[in-house]
N, C-alpha and C positions, 0 to 999 in steps of 0.2 A: 707861513702860516700858524693860527694858532690848533692848542692843541682843541678847543675847543669842533672847527671844521676838519679834521682831520678826524677826531668817531664821529661827526656828522655823514661827511665820507662813506664810515668803514660802516656805520650801519646800511644808508642806501647800498651797497653793496651785498654785506649780508643776507637784507630782502632782496635781493634781486636772485643770489644765490638756490637763496629756500626757497626763491617761488621754481624758479625752473628745476629746482630740485624737482618736486610735487611735482610739481609740472608732468617731468618723468618719471616717477615711481605712478603714478594716475597710467599713464603709456602703456609700461611694461602689469599695469596690473587688469587693461582695463584691453592689451591687446589693441594692434594692428587694425579699424574696422577700411583700410583696405588691399587687407592682408585677404580675408572674407568675402572677397567674390569670387562666385563661381562662377561656370565657365556655360554659356546657354547652352538646351540639351536641344539636338535639331532629330528633327520627326524623319528616318532615312526606309522607311515603311523594307523594312528589314525581312520578313514572312514574301514579300513579293516577291522581295527580290531569289529569294531564298529557293523561289515557285519559277520563276521565270526559270535561275540558272537550272534547275531538274532538271526541267525543257526546256533547255537547250540543248544537253549532253546525254543522261540517261534517262534516257526519253521513250519509249518501245523504236519513238523514230523523232531519233532527235533532229534537230538543226545542223548542228556541226558534230561534221567524224570523230571519233577519237584521237588521230593527231593535232587535232584541233585545241586540243584539252590539253593532253600530252603538253605540246605546247607555250598554250593560253598561262598554265599552273604549270607552269617550266616539270611535271612530273616523269621522275626519268622509270621505266619500269626494267629493272630488269631479270 
């Protein structure tokens, strides 16, 4: 193997390594685009749920008795 072909191989390898390192640096600086995904927001009508809970357990005429509330939400009164 002549020294000129060895020099060409070294040059090709150096260019490859430079490209890989440049791509790595760009990725680190720019950040990973896949990691910035946010979860989808799902509207859950929390206000309506609060009103339903209040009406079921704490209203003047509740749907369920206090024992059901304590069992359902594992409340222990001492």
